[in-house]
Backbone of each chain as ProteinMPNN parsed JSONL, in Angstrom:
{"seq_chain_A": "EVQLVESGGGLVQPGGSLRLSCAASGFTFSFYWMSWVRQAPGKGLQWVANIKQDGSEKYYVDSVKGRFTISRDNAKNSLYLQMNSLRAEDTAVYYCARDRGGQDTAMVWGYDYWGQGTLVTVSS", "coords_chain_A": {"N_chain_A": [[-8.525, -19.461, 8.205], [-5.173, -19.132, 7.465], [-3.697, -16.241, 6.198], [-1.415, -14.336, 4.311], [-0.658, -11.32, 2.934], [1.165, -9.557, 0.751], [2.229, -6.243, -0.163], [3.203, -3.24, -1.958], [5.422, -3.458, -3.568], [7.377, -2.704, -6.564], [8.738, -0.702, -9.279], [11.804, 0.893, -8.838], [14.316, 3.398, -8.723], [17.913, 2.974, -8.583], [19.29, 3.622, -5.383], [16.965, 4.574, -4.379], [13.907, 4.306, -2.371], [11.604, 2.002, -0.827], [8.629, 0.809, 0.731], [7.564, -2.136, 1.995], [4.616, -3.962, 2.764], [2.847, -6.322, 4.782], [-0.077, -7.914, 5.225], [-1.632, -9.696, 7.705], [-3.785, -12.422, 8.511], [-6.199, -14.63, 10.065], [-4.868, -15.864, 12.125], [-3.294, -15.528, 15.375], [-1.5, -12.901, 15.266], [0.428, -11.655, 16.911], [1.652, -13.684, 18.252], [3.72, -14.819, 16.875], [7.044, -15.076, 15.527], [8.085, -13.248, 12.676], [9.083, -13.023, 9.24], [10.977, -11.74, 6.424], [11.624, -12.989, 3.272], [13.526, -13.321, 0.344], [13.669, -13.677, -3.266], [15.638, -13.602, -5.935], [15.262, -13.057, -9.476], [14.978, -16.121, -11.094], [16.631, -17.317, -9.27], [17.685, -18.727, -6.042], [16.305, -19.019, -2.681], [16.522, -16.49, -0.179], [16.928, -15.589, 3.113], [15.995, -12.517, 4.579], [15.27, -10.753, 6.751], [14.186, -10.886, 10.182], [11.761, -10.671, 12.867], [10.953, -10.514, 16.247], [8.179, -11.69, 18.295], [7.158, -9.507, 19.863], [8.455, -7.407, 18.752], [10.888, -6.764, 19.852], [13.324, -7.849, 19.179], [15.358, -7.897, 16.328], [16.669, -9.056, 13.288], [19.051, -9.207, 10.617], [20.109, -10.068, 7.289], [23.518, -9.813, 6.306], [23.92, -8.289, 3.962], [21.928, -6.368, 3.825], [21.954, -4.905, 6.097], [21.726, -1.863, 7.855], [20.465, -0.635, 5.759], [17.918, -1.691, 5.344], [14.888, -1.937, 7.241], [13.05, -3.826, 9.435], [9.769, -4.055, 10.721], [6.829, -4.162, 12.837], [3.294, -4.055, 13.439], [1.373, -4.996, 15.815], [-1.211, -4.462, 16.566], [-2.42, -3.877, 14.216], [-2.066, -6.162, 12.825], [0.103, -6.411, 11.041], [3.08, -6.523, 9.062], [6.16, -5.022, 8.167], [8.594, -3.798, 5.774], [10.999, -1.564, 5.458], [12.828, -0.283, 2.915], [15.762, 1.174, 2.044], [18.2, 3.06, 0.134], [18.376, 1.443, -2.179], [19.629, -1.178, -4.279], [20.661, -2.61, -7.43], [21.015, -5.32, -7.036], [19.147, -5.924, -5.134], [16.867, -6.51, -6.394], [14.107, -8.563, -6.582], [11.592, -11.047, -5.784], [9.776, -10.478, -2.919], [8.937, -12.179, -0.067], [6.655, -12.448, 2.579], [6.739, -14.231, 5.586], [5.577, -16.618, 7.94], [6.799, -17.734, 11.044], [7.106, -21.119, 12.118], [7.214, -21.717, 14.757], [5.539, -20.669, 16.772], [3.794, -19.465, 19.765], [5.722, -17.827, 22.287], [8.166, -18.81, 21.474], [11.716, -18.642, 21.227], [13.318, -18.484, 19.101], [13.746, -18.67, 15.502], [12.145, -21.092, 13.541], [11.729, -21.807, 10.982], [9.454, -21.752, 8.154], [5.99, -21.87, 8.016], [3.856, -20.723, 6.721], [3.433, -18.681, 3.869], [3.325, -15.591, 2.058], [2.077, -14.448, -1.155], [3.991, -13.055, -2.396], [5.777, -10.078, -3.444], [6.953, -8.135, -6.084], [10.007, -6.489, -6.344], [11.74, -4.234, -8.225], [14.782, -2.921, -9.016], [16.02, -0.513, -10.868], [17.355, 1.676, -13.354]], "CA_chain_A": [[-7.49, -19.724, 7.223], [-4.044, -18.213, 7.545], [-3.396, -15.512, 4.968], [-0.398, -13.293, 4.323], [-0.797, -10.61, 1.667], [2.168, -8.502, 0.613], [1.982, -5.14, -1.087], [4.201, -2.188, -1.909], [6.514, -3.645, -4.525], [7.32, -1.895, -7.777], [9.991, -0.294, -9.911], [12.438, 2.021, -8.159], [15.672, 3.663, -9.207], [18.987, 2.737, -7.603], [19.369, 4.655, -4.363], [15.624, 4.917, -3.921], [13.314, 3.635, -1.21], [10.285, 1.386, -0.911], [8.158, 0.199, 1.968], [6.704, -3.28, 1.788], [3.684, -4.293, 3.842], [2.275, -7.672, 4.772], [-1.278, -7.975, 6.053], [-1.832, -11.053, 8.188], [-5.113, -12.752, 9.03], [-6.457, -16.048, 10.282], [-4.102, -16.379, 13.254], [-2.924, -14.497, 16.333], [-0.263, -12.376, 14.699], [1.382, -11.273, 17.953], [2.258, -14.883, 18.839], [4.687, -15.42, 15.975], [8.124, -14.442, 14.78], [7.775, -13.046, 11.261], [10.294, -12.811, 8.437], [10.969, -11.455, 4.992], [12.518, -13.852, 2.5], [13.477, -12.855, -1.043], [14.121, -14.579, -4.327], [16.0, -12.899, -7.157], [14.747, -13.753, -10.657], [15.675, -17.339, -11.492], [17.596, -17.725, -8.233], [17.163, -19.406, -4.877], [15.695, -18.269, -1.579], [17.437, -15.844, 0.762], [16.346, -14.899, 4.26], [16.371, -11.101, 4.608], [15.15, -10.167, 8.084], [13.098, -11.394, 11.001], [11.381, -9.847, 13.999], [10.346, -11.274, 17.337], [6.746, -11.488, 18.49], [6.847, -8.18, 20.387], [9.28, -6.435, 18.047], [12.052, -6.401, 20.662], [14.532, -8.358, 18.532], [15.325, -7.837, 14.874], [17.903, -9.567, 12.718], [19.142, -8.938, 9.191], [21.244, -10.604, 6.538], [24.561, -8.781, 6.263], [23.862, -7.448, 2.762], [20.918, -5.31, 3.936], [22.121, -4.188, 7.37], [21.916, -0.426, 7.702], [19.641, -0.126, 4.652], [16.544, -2.18, 5.5], [14.375, -1.993, 8.601], [11.832, -4.615, 9.616], [8.947, -3.611, 11.855], [5.511, -4.779, 12.881], [2.26, -3.401, 14.24], [0.524, -6.119, 16.216], [-2.6, -3.998, 16.629], [-2.927, -3.871, 12.835], [-1.722, -7.453, 12.209], [0.876, -6.065, 9.851], [4.534, -6.586, 9.024], [6.678, -4.045, 7.204], [10.014, -3.774, 5.459], [11.428, -0.305, 4.877], [14.043, -0.542, 2.141], [16.413, 2.404, 1.598], [19.463, 2.906, -0.617], [18.211, 0.198, -2.936], [20.629, -1.52, -5.291], [20.174, -3.538, -8.445], [21.03, -6.684, -6.482], [17.98, -6.11, -4.27], [15.748, -6.922, -7.244], [13.649, -9.892, -6.161], [10.272, -11.2, -5.166], [9.889, -10.467, -1.466], [7.883, -12.921, 0.596], [6.393, -12.389, 4.014], [6.598, -15.617, 6.015], [5.328, -16.841, 9.359], [7.585, -18.794, 11.648], [6.27, -22.229, 12.569], [7.485, -22.006, 16.148], [4.406, -20.378, 17.643], [3.88, -18.552, 20.892], [6.793, -17.918, 23.277], [9.431, -19.355, 20.978], [12.817, -17.682, 21.318], [14.11, -18.552, 17.882], [12.99, -18.94, 14.284], [12.181, -22.517, 13.247], [11.374, -22.047, 9.594], [8.25, -21.038, 7.746], [4.87, -22.728, 7.675], [2.96, -19.998, 5.821], [4.09, -17.663, 3.05], [2.478, -14.807, 1.182], [2.243, -14.717, -2.588], [5.186, -12.333, -2.823], [5.661, -8.819, -4.155], [8.179, -7.953, -6.863], [10.74, -5.236, -6.271], [12.701, -4.105, -9.311], [15.631, -1.742, -8.859], [16.616, -0.279, -12.186], [17.231, 3.039, -13.885]], "C_chain_A": [[-6.397, -18.662, 7.339], [-3.815, -17.557, 6.185], [-2.341, -14.456, 5.24], [-0.428, -12.63, 2.954], [0.183, -9.446, 1.635], [1.71, -7.432, -0.364], [3.15, -4.162, -1.001], [5.364, -2.346, -2.871], [6.352, -2.746, -5.74], [8.701, -1.605, -8.314], [10.537, 0.939, -9.203], [13.849, 2.18, -8.71], [16.708, 3.302, -8.15], [19.13, 3.936, -6.671], [18.034, 5.052, -3.784], [15.158, 4.081, -2.752], [11.962, 3.041, -1.57], [9.929, 0.866, 0.467], [7.2, -0.918, 1.601], [5.824, -3.487, 3.015], [3.205, -5.726, 3.665], [1.115, -7.679, 5.744], [-1.551, -9.425, 6.408], [-3.253, -11.241, 8.698], [-5.223, -14.243, 9.252], [-5.648, -16.676, 11.403], [-3.769, -15.213, 14.179], [-1.53, -13.995, 16.0], [0.795, -12.135, 15.771], [2.09, -12.466, 18.595], [3.499, -15.34, 18.077], [5.838, -14.499, 15.591], [7.65, -14.324, 13.324], [9.059, -12.696, 10.519], [9.961, -12.297, 7.047], [12.031, -12.348, 4.347], [12.414, -13.387, 1.049], [14.042, -13.879, -2.008], [14.377, -13.756, -5.58], [15.516, -13.705, -8.362], [15.606, -14.952, -11.04], [16.656, -17.878, -10.472], [16.898, -18.4, -7.062], [16.633, -18.452, -3.821], [16.763, -17.703, -0.659], [16.643, -15.189, 1.873], [16.87, -13.47, 4.296], [16.369, -10.536, 6.027], [14.075, -10.899, 8.861], [12.92, -10.538, 12.252], [10.611, -10.7, 15.003], [8.887, -10.875, 17.527], [6.392, -10.061, 18.929], [7.679, -7.07, 19.753], [10.577, -6.084, 18.75], [13.373, -6.9, 20.078], [14.328, -8.356, 17.021], [16.684, -8.293, 14.354], [17.857, -9.402, 11.2], [20.285, -9.717, 8.552], [22.245, -9.473, 6.346], [24.38, -7.801, 5.099], [22.831, -6.328, 2.844], [21.04, -4.515, 5.235], [22.419, -2.716, 7.116], [21.086, 0.185, 6.594], [18.173, -0.51, 4.812], [16.174, -2.167, 6.981], [13.081, -2.787, 8.625], [11.082, -4.075, 10.826], [7.598, -4.312, 11.78], [4.584, -3.924, 13.714], [1.267, -4.498, 14.602], [-0.95, -5.716, 16.311], [-3.247, -4.019, 15.239], [-2.638, -5.183, 12.11], [-0.896, -7.262, 10.936], [2.371, -6.109, 10.092], [5.01, -5.641, 7.939], [8.155, -4.288, 6.934], [10.306, -2.45, 4.767], [12.78, -0.529, 4.211], [14.581, 0.783, 1.602], [17.69, 2.073, 0.835], [19.457, 1.63, -1.448], [19.24, 0.064, -4.05], [20.023, -2.493, -6.291], [20.087, -4.96, -7.898], [19.923, -6.941, -5.465], [16.756, -6.506, -5.082], [15.362, -8.359, -6.94], [12.152, -9.863, -5.887], [10.505, -11.291, -3.667], [8.663, -11.148, -0.862], [7.842, -12.583, 2.085], [6.148, -13.829, 4.466], [6.422, -15.699, 7.522], [6.187, -17.974, 9.88], [6.673, -19.877, 12.201], [6.397, -22.5, 14.061], [6.344, -21.699, 17.1], [4.752, -19.52, 18.84], [5.067, -18.873, 21.795], [8.081, -18.534, 22.77], [10.489, -18.253, 20.949], [13.681, -17.681, 20.071], [13.186, -18.827, 16.699], [13.213, -20.389, 13.886], [11.935, -22.835, 11.774], [9.951, -21.58, 9.362], [7.129, -21.975, 7.308], [3.835, -22.046, 6.781], [3.736, -18.865, 5.147], [3.018, -16.843, 2.327], [2.748, -15.163, -0.271], [3.458, -13.99, -3.17], [4.862, -11.029, -3.535], [7.0, -8.516, -4.814], [8.737, -6.554, -6.689], [11.792, -5.234, -7.376], [13.463, -2.807, -9.14], [16.392, -1.551, -10.166], [16.416, 1.17, -12.599], [16.606, 3.022, -15.283]], "O_chain_A": [[-6.667, -17.461, 7.313], [-3.748, -18.232, 5.158], [-2.371, -13.772, 6.263], [-0.247, -13.294, 1.934], [0.051, -8.48, 2.386], [0.913, -7.686, -1.267], [3.978, -4.242, -0.093], [6.206, -1.454, -2.975], [5.316, -2.106, -5.92], [9.698, -2.178, -7.872], [9.814, 1.914, -8.995], [14.487, 1.207, -9.111], [16.412, 3.323, -6.955], [19.097, 5.091, -7.097], [17.976, 5.79, -2.8], [15.9, 3.261, -2.211], [11.274, 3.504, -2.479], [10.801, 0.527, 1.266], [6.163, -0.689, 0.979], [6.231, -3.224, 4.146], [3.166, -6.262, 2.557], [1.298, -7.476, 6.944], [-1.684, -10.278, 5.53], [-3.848, -10.318, 9.253], [-4.446, -15.026, 8.705], [-5.724, -17.886, 11.619], [-3.942, -14.051, 13.812], [-0.523, -14.581, 16.396], [1.972, -12.401, 15.528], [3.016, -12.289, 19.386], [4.257, -16.169, 18.583], [5.646, -13.306, 15.359], [6.922, -15.177, 12.817], [9.997, -12.146, 11.096], [8.832, -12.405, 6.567], [13.165, -12.443, 4.814], [11.317, -13.09, 0.577], [14.772, -14.798, -1.637], [13.439, -13.269, -6.212], [15.375, -14.924, -8.265], [16.806, -14.819, -11.281], [17.428, -18.79, -10.767], [15.687, -18.618, -7.081], [16.528, -17.245, -4.04], [17.777, -18.348, -0.391], [15.79, -14.338, 1.62], [18.057, -13.237, 4.07], [17.342, -9.917, 6.456], [13.156, -11.47, 8.273], [13.812, -9.784, 12.641], [9.741, -11.492, 14.642], [8.424, -9.866, 16.995], [5.435, -9.475, 18.423], [7.607, -5.918, 20.18], [11.3, -5.197, 18.297], [14.436, -6.409, 20.458], [13.281, -8.754, 16.511], [17.722, -7.951, 14.921], [16.794, -9.448, 10.581], [21.3, -9.992, 9.192], [21.86, -8.309, 6.237], [24.659, -6.611, 5.244], [22.852, -5.421, 2.013], [20.301, -3.552, 5.443], [23.251, -2.368, 6.278], [21.007, 1.41, 6.494], [17.285, 0.263, 4.453], [17.022, -2.357, 7.853], [12.128, -2.458, 7.918], [11.686, -3.689, 11.827], [7.274, -4.968, 10.791], [5.021, -3.168, 14.581], [0.425, -4.88, 13.79], [-1.835, -6.557, 16.149], [-4.463, -4.162, 15.11], [-2.928, -5.311, 10.921], [-1.165, -7.872, 9.901], [2.86, -5.78, 11.172], [4.348, -5.474, 6.915], [8.866, -4.892, 7.737], [9.905, -2.24, 3.622], [13.751, -0.917, 4.861], [13.924, 1.438, 0.793], [18.19, 0.949, 0.888], [20.405, 0.845, -1.421], [19.657, 1.043, -4.67], [18.998, -3.12, -6.023], [19.185, -5.715, -8.26], [19.777, -8.065, -4.985], [15.709, -6.806, -4.508], [16.19, -9.266, -7.03], [11.538, -8.802, -5.774], [11.327, -12.081, -3.201], [7.522, -10.756, -1.107], [8.874, -12.455, 2.744], [5.426, -14.57, 3.799], [7.037, -14.948, 8.278], [6.297, -19.03, 9.258], [5.585, -19.582, 12.697], [5.756, -23.414, 14.579], [6.182, -22.375, 18.117], [5.831, -18.933, 18.928], [5.38, -20.039, 22.037], [9.003, -18.762, 23.553], [10.19, -17.089, 20.682], [14.671, -16.952, 19.998], [12.015, -19.168, 16.866], [14.348, -20.866, 13.892], [11.933, -24.0, 11.375], [9.309, -21.066, 10.278], [7.28, -22.76, 6.372], [3.023, -22.723, 6.151], [4.566, -18.195, 5.761], [1.937, -17.349, 2.026], [3.537, -16.057, -0.576], [3.892, -14.272, -4.286], [3.806, -10.891, -4.151], [8.052, -8.625, -4.184], [8.031, -5.561, -6.864], [12.632, -6.131, -7.446], [12.875, -1.726, -9.121], [17.284, -2.326, -10.51], [15.427, 1.805, -12.233], [16.423, 4.077, -15.89]]}, "seq_chain_B": "DIQMTQSPSSLSASVGDRVTITCQASQDIANYLNWYQQKPGKAPKLLISDASNLETGVPSRFSGSGSGTDFTFTISGLQPEDVATYYCQQYINVITFGQGTRLEIK", "coords_chain_B": {"N_chain_B": [[28.296, -17.721, 8.45], [26.257, -20.678, 8.111], [26.776, -22.9, 5.491], [24.759, -24.449, 3.07], [24.711, -27.211, 1.066], [23.255, -28.51, -1.69], [22.534, -31.437, -3.605], [21.526, -33.354, -6.461], [21.837, -30.373, -8.568], [19.91, -30.296, -10.434], [17.517, -32.645, -11.707], [16.145, -35.316, -13.626], [13.452, -37.494, -13.786], [11.416, -40.462, -14.003], [7.848, -40.976, -13.886], [6.768, -42.582, -10.993], [9.29, -43.323, -10.164], [11.845, -43.557, -7.612], [13.13, -40.838, -5.968], [15.957, -39.061, -4.886], [17.353, -36.494, -2.97], [20.133, -34.769, -1.746], [21.475, -32.958, 1.059], [23.979, -31.068, 2.426], [25.408, -29.77, 5.321], [27.618, -27.142, 6.35], [28.513, -27.247, 8.885], [27.802, -28.916, 12.017], [24.375, -29.284, 12.419], [22.582, -30.594, 13.96], [19.301, -31.715, 14.025], [18.127, -29.553, 12.824], [16.627, -28.812, 10.404], [14.739, -28.056, 7.536], [12.592, -28.957, 4.761], [11.498, -27.664, 1.663], [9.059, -27.243, -0.937], [8.839, -25.713, -4.056], [6.755, -24.625, -6.493], [6.611, -23.496, -9.912], [6.274, -19.995, -10.089], [4.994, -19.814, -7.657], [4.717, -19.52, -4.043], [7.061, -20.923, -1.684], [6.482, -24.133, -0.11], [6.207, -25.7, 2.977], [7.371, -28.894, 3.554], [8.678, -30.857, 5.122], [9.77, -30.854, 8.414], [12.227, -30.374, 11.034], [14.048, -32.227, 10.092], [12.878, -34.791, 9.6], [10.169, -34.835, 10.041], [7.034, -35.104, 8.786], [4.933, -32.708, 7.428], [1.547, -31.818, 8.218], [-0.912, -33.035, 6.038], [0.772, -33.395, 3.905], [1.685, -35.591, 1.32], [2.47, -39.054, 1.946], [4.484, -40.105, 0.412], [6.619, -38.464, 0.436], [9.612, -38.017, 2.256], [12.066, -37.512, 4.853], [15.414, -37.623, 6.126], [18.266, -37.936, 8.348], [20.933, -36.321, 10.216], [23.063, -34.034, 11.983], [25.405, -33.277, 9.76], [24.629, -34.296, 7.314], [21.961, -34.883, 5.156], [18.934, -36.262, 3.788], [16.429, -36.164, 1.306], [13.547, -37.705, 0.127], [11.475, -38.861, -2.492], [9.134, -41.235, -2.829], [8.035, -42.847, -5.351], [7.46, -41.052, -7.729], [5.319, -38.421, -8.755], [3.451, -36.688, -11.337], [2.689, -34.15, -10.41], [4.704, -33.462, -8.724], [6.669, -32.024, -9.897], [8.889, -29.491, -9.476], [10.925, -27.118, -7.639], [13.118, -27.976, -5.073], [14.073, -27.157, -1.783], [16.449, -27.229, 0.843], [16.762, -26.097, 4.23], [18.422, -24.628, 6.929], [18.109, -23.972, 10.456], [19.5, -23.583, 12.775], [21.093, -21.477, 13.421], [21.558, -18.29, 12.032], [19.297, -18.19, 9.447], [19.7, -20.174, 6.585], [19.462, -21.24, 3.181], [19.63, -24.107, 1.013], [20.838, -24.279, -2.393], [18.916, -25.186, -4.054], [17.097, -27.751, -5.844], [16.142, -28.634, -8.955], [13.467, -30.413, -10.161], [12.397, -32.492, -12.687], [10.117, -34.186, -14.93], [10.764, -37.064, -16.822]], "CA_chain_B": [[27.016, -18.393, 8.265], [26.328, -22.078, 7.72], [26.502, -23.126, 4.073], [23.991, -25.656, 2.776], [25.023, -27.643, -0.298], [22.316, -29.508, -2.197], [22.858, -32.105, -4.854], [22.073, -32.579, -7.572], [21.168, -29.086, -8.771], [18.718, -30.624, -11.205], [17.403, -34.04, -12.079], [14.989, -35.729, -14.412], [13.087, -38.853, -13.415], [10.146, -40.935, -14.562], [6.744, -41.191, -12.953], [6.916, -43.826, -10.25], [10.664, -43.484, -9.678], [12.276, -43.082, -6.311], [14.018, -39.69, -6.181], [16.664, -38.686, -3.663], [18.111, -35.234, -2.965], [20.932, -34.66, -0.528], [21.796, -31.618, 1.55], [25.082, -31.15, 3.368], [25.672, -28.534, 6.051], [29.049, -26.875, 6.54], [28.812, -27.624, 10.262], [26.755, -29.714, 12.656], [23.126, -28.576, 12.683], [21.684, -31.552, 14.618], [18.192, -31.994, 13.109], [17.493, -28.259, 12.589], [16.545, -28.743, 8.954], [13.443, -28.145, 6.868], [12.564, -29.101, 3.296], [10.412, -26.934, 1.022], [8.766, -27.439, -2.358], [8.376, -24.493, -4.711], [6.315, -24.786, -7.875], [6.85, -22.259, -10.67], [5.384, -18.866, -9.862], [4.31, -19.942, -6.375], [5.531, -19.441, -2.842], [7.482, -22.233, -1.169], [5.595, -24.863, 0.8], [6.949, -26.538, 3.919], [7.011, -30.316, 3.459], [9.281, -31.633, 6.197], [10.446, -30.066, 9.433], [13.076, -31.122, 11.969], [14.743, -33.231, 9.272], [12.153, -36.005, 9.232], [8.765, -34.719, 10.429], [6.173, -34.771, 7.658], [3.91, -31.734, 7.782], [0.164, -32.254, 8.051], [-1.466, -32.897, 4.699], [1.771, -33.704, 2.877], [1.613, -37.022, 1.001], [3.456, -39.901, 2.627], [5.591, -40.463, -0.477], [7.727, -37.583, 0.781], [10.239, -38.322, 3.531], [13.366, -36.915, 5.093], [16.216, -38.284, 7.146], [19.597, -37.391, 8.558], [21.233, -35.447, 11.345], [24.45, -33.593, 11.954], [25.741, -32.505, 8.563], [24.176, -34.944, 6.083], [20.516, -35.055, 5.14], [18.375, -36.821, 2.562], [15.009, -35.973, 1.018], [13.176, -38.764, -0.807], [10.121, -39.032, -3.011], [8.975, -42.656, -3.161], [6.94, -42.946, -6.308], [7.315, -39.699, -8.262], [4.064, -38.093, -9.429], [3.611, -35.503, -12.206], [2.517, -32.899, -9.657], [5.895, -33.211, -7.907], [7.586, -31.156, -10.631], [9.102, -28.32, -8.623], [12.274, -26.967, -7.091], [13.124, -28.34, -3.663], [15.106, -26.461, -1.013], [16.67, -27.472, 2.258], [16.963, -24.855, 4.987], [18.8, -24.872, 8.324], [17.657, -22.894, 11.347], [20.186, -23.644, 14.07], [21.37, -20.074, 13.683], [21.057, -17.466, 10.929], [18.676, -19.092, 8.471], [20.238, -20.256, 5.23], [18.853, -22.227, 2.315], [20.404, -24.686, -0.062], [20.678, -23.558, -3.657], [17.747, -25.725, -4.735], [17.182, -28.864, -6.796], [15.022, -28.581, -9.896], [13.037, -31.758, -10.494], [11.564, -32.573, -13.89], [9.649, -35.511, -15.319], [11.257, -37.525, -18.124]], "C_chain_B": [[27.228, -19.836, 7.81], [25.939, -22.208, 6.254], [25.789, -24.46, 3.915], [24.206, -26.02, 1.312], [24.095, -28.775, -0.705], [22.882, -30.167, -3.439], [21.822, -33.17, -5.167], [21.38, -31.22, -7.674], [19.924, -29.255, -9.636], [18.71, -32.113, -11.494], [16.119, -34.281, -12.834], [14.701, -37.19, -14.099], [11.722, -39.192, -14.001], [9.099, -41.071, -13.471], [6.907, -42.568, -12.309], [8.307, -44.062, -9.688], [10.808, -43.042, -8.231], [13.339, -42.016, -6.557], [14.651, -39.301, -4.854], [17.478, -37.414, -3.891], [18.887, -35.186, -1.656], [21.242, -33.209, -0.211], [22.886, -31.783, 2.601], [25.325, -29.787, 3.993], [27.167, -28.374, 6.297], [29.492, -27.088, 7.988], [27.609, -28.335, 10.857], [25.519, -28.855, 12.941], [22.108, -29.481, 13.381], [20.57, -31.929, 13.621], [17.434, -30.713, 12.756], [17.397, -27.98, 11.088], [15.121, -28.917, 8.464], [13.636, -28.377, 5.374], [11.319, -28.405, 2.759], [10.288, -27.367, -0.443], [8.294, -26.111, -2.928], [8.034, -24.794, -6.167], [6.445, -23.456, -8.599], [5.798, -21.195, -10.409], [4.654, -18.873, -8.537], [5.277, -19.742, -5.217], [5.975, -20.838, -2.416], [6.447, -22.817, -0.212], [6.448, -25.755, 1.68], [6.451, -27.976, 3.827], [7.453, -31.095, 4.692], [10.008, -30.684, 7.14], [11.278, -30.966, 10.338], [13.679, -32.366, 11.314], [13.879, -34.392, 8.798], [10.661, -35.954, 9.546], [7.908, -34.25, 9.263], [5.075, -33.818, 8.114], [2.515, -32.291, 7.484], [-0.309, -32.009, 6.625], [-0.49, -33.196, 3.575], [1.74, -35.213, 2.591], [2.772, -37.826, 1.583], [4.576, -40.377, 1.705], [6.806, -39.567, -0.257], [8.297, -37.988, 2.14], [11.595, -37.649, 3.63], [14.096, -37.672, 6.187], [17.544, -37.551, 7.29], [19.709, -36.581, 9.827], [22.712, -35.076, 11.276], [24.741, -32.729, 10.743], [25.148, -33.075, 7.277], [22.701, -35.334, 6.162], [20.06, -35.546, 3.772], [16.883, -36.538, 2.504], [14.653, -36.967, -0.072], [11.719, -38.635, -1.219], [10.029, -40.479, -3.474], [7.767, -42.82, -4.068], [6.593, -41.572, -6.858], [5.995, -39.538, -9.008], [4.256, -36.837, -10.289], [3.512, -34.185, -11.453], [3.71, -32.571, -8.759], [6.937, -32.37, -8.65], [7.688, -29.825, -9.895], [10.589, -28.179, -8.35], [12.189, -27.201, -5.589], [14.326, -27.692, -2.971], [15.221, -27.053, 0.381], [16.958, -26.137, 2.931], [17.336, -25.215, 6.421], [18.365, -23.678, 9.17], [18.327, -22.967, 12.715], [20.739, -22.273, 14.44], [20.843, -19.25, 12.511], [20.555, -18.377, 9.806], [19.362, -19.016, 7.122], [19.562, -21.418, 4.497], [19.91, -22.884, 1.43], [20.082, -23.98, -1.367], [19.5, -24.078, -4.479], [18.071, -26.865, -5.672], [15.937, -28.825, -7.67], [14.712, -29.988, -10.367], [12.081, -31.718, -11.682], [11.147, -34.019, -14.123], [10.237, -35.853, -16.697], [10.108, -37.754, -19.094]], "O_chain_B": [[28.246, -20.167, 7.202], [24.906, -21.692, 5.826], [26.155, -25.46, 4.532], [23.914, -25.222, 0.422], [24.142, -29.865, -0.135], [23.606, -29.549, -4.22], [21.296, -33.817, -4.262], [20.432, -30.954, -6.935], [18.999, -28.446, -9.571], [19.756, -32.761, -11.524], [15.142, -33.546, -12.696], [15.603, -38.027, -14.14], [10.978, -38.313, -14.435], [9.417, -41.255, -12.296], [7.148, -43.57, -12.983], [8.484, -44.918, -8.82], [10.008, -42.266, -7.707], [14.321, -42.254, -7.26], [13.975, -39.221, -3.829], [18.196, -37.288, -4.883], [18.361, -35.52, -0.594], [21.268, -32.35, -1.093], [22.73, -32.548, 3.553], [25.436, -28.779, 3.296], [27.891, -29.36, 6.433], [30.686, -27.108, 8.286], [26.528, -28.351, 10.267], [25.606, -27.831, 13.619], [20.914, -29.18, 13.396], [20.85, -32.401, 12.519], [16.249, -30.762, 12.427], [18.005, -27.04, 10.574], [14.393, -29.802, 8.913], [14.674, -28.05, 4.8], [10.23, -28.533, 3.318], [11.252, -27.788, -1.083], [7.435, -25.454, -2.339], [8.897, -25.166, -6.962], [6.396, -22.4, -7.968], [4.597, -21.451, -10.493], [3.784, -18.033, -8.306], [6.495, -19.789, -5.389], [5.326, -21.826, -2.757], [5.656, -22.1, 0.401], [7.311, -26.482, 1.188], [5.262, -28.245, 4.0], [6.693, -31.896, 5.237], [10.767, -29.818, 6.705], [11.056, -32.176, 10.398], [13.792, -33.42, 11.939], [14.109, -34.928, 7.714], [9.958, -36.941, 9.334], [8.047, -33.116, 8.805], [4.369, -34.098, 9.083], [2.344, -33.132, 6.601], [-0.133, -30.922, 6.075], [-0.886, -33.246, 2.41], [1.767, -36.019, 3.521], [3.897, -37.339, 1.695], [5.53, -40.996, 2.176], [7.903, -39.883, -0.718], [7.541, -38.271, 3.07], [12.193, -37.266, 2.625], [13.479, -38.282, 7.06], [17.899, -36.686, 6.489], [18.707, -36.205, 10.436], [23.501, -35.73, 10.594], [24.356, -31.561, 10.712], [25.163, -32.401, 6.246], [22.26, -36.01, 7.091], [20.695, -35.289, 2.749], [16.168, -36.653, 3.5], [15.356, -37.073, -1.077], [10.848, -38.339, -0.401], [10.742, -40.902, -4.384], [6.629, -42.918, -3.607], [5.566, -40.993, -6.505], [5.6, -40.404, -9.79], [5.127, -36.017, -10.0], [4.174, -33.211, -11.812], [3.73, -31.526, -8.108], [7.98, -32.042, -8.083], [6.692, -29.123, -9.718], [11.4, -29.005, -8.771], [11.295, -26.684, -4.919], [15.438, -27.68, -3.5], [14.213, -27.345, 1.026], [17.349, -25.17, 2.277], [16.651, -26.013, 7.06], [18.265, -22.548, 8.69], [17.784, -22.47, 13.702], [20.845, -21.938, 15.619], [19.737, -19.52, 12.044], [21.291, -19.218, 9.289], [19.58, -17.931, 6.581], [19.157, -22.416, 5.093], [20.949, -22.292, 1.138], [19.154, -23.174, -1.431], [19.13, -23.476, -5.487], [19.168, -26.944, -6.225], [14.816, -28.966, -7.18], [15.579, -30.677, -10.905], [11.084, -30.996, -11.67], [11.745, -34.951, -13.584], [10.208, -35.034, -17.615], [10.335, -38.145, -20.239]]}, "name": "protein", "num_of_chains": 2, "seq": "EVQLVESGGGLVQPGGSLRLSCAASGFTFSFYWMSWVRQAPGKGLQWVANIKQDGSEKYYVDSVKGRFTISRDNAKNSLYLQMNSLRAEDTAVYYCARDRGGQDTAMVWGYDYWGQGTLVTVSSDIQMTQSPSSLSASVGDRVTITCQASQDIANYLNWYQQKPGKAPKLLISDASNLETGVPSRFSGSGSGTDFTFTISGLQPEDVATYYCQQYINVITFGQGTRLEIK"}
């Protein structure tokens, strides 16, 4: 059974940092593009970042470029999101999501499995 | 980035009704479109991929169609458990989602 379990969310002051983690199980983690998608309270879904199977390519939404860093450790079946210089508008539930494209895909095709999400609140 | 415009933003329908949601892309995305269902407090669930491909285990009352810039998502015979927010999402380049359609039962 595919499982994605996020952790690391919480309350942080503006300008602060947080590191989110996503523990994957039930599939060959190194075969898949992985992404972070967020949802502000009462709002819609927004793609945040994605990372290629081997970590060689990383992409970000413009609003987080230079502040967030996506990474992965295939040996630990884990995905990470380092978030620095946090702003109030970064407040959201952050989901870890697996791309449905599978092994050797060169692009992201959308998400067939999602974690339960972890809430990040940026407030003083 | 490609903008995805869903309509309506919300709707109310009766059990058994046929429900249709549309999604329009700001440029041609061929069939690079997915539809998701999100129930309150839960993560989204992929229902339809590549504009019209029903995911395994998804009831056949759900369907999708379209290509290019105009897409349609249909529920044929609304059930109480279909209360949710539905999102379209394009993946021809930087992933973007529609703003969502909240579906309620009358």
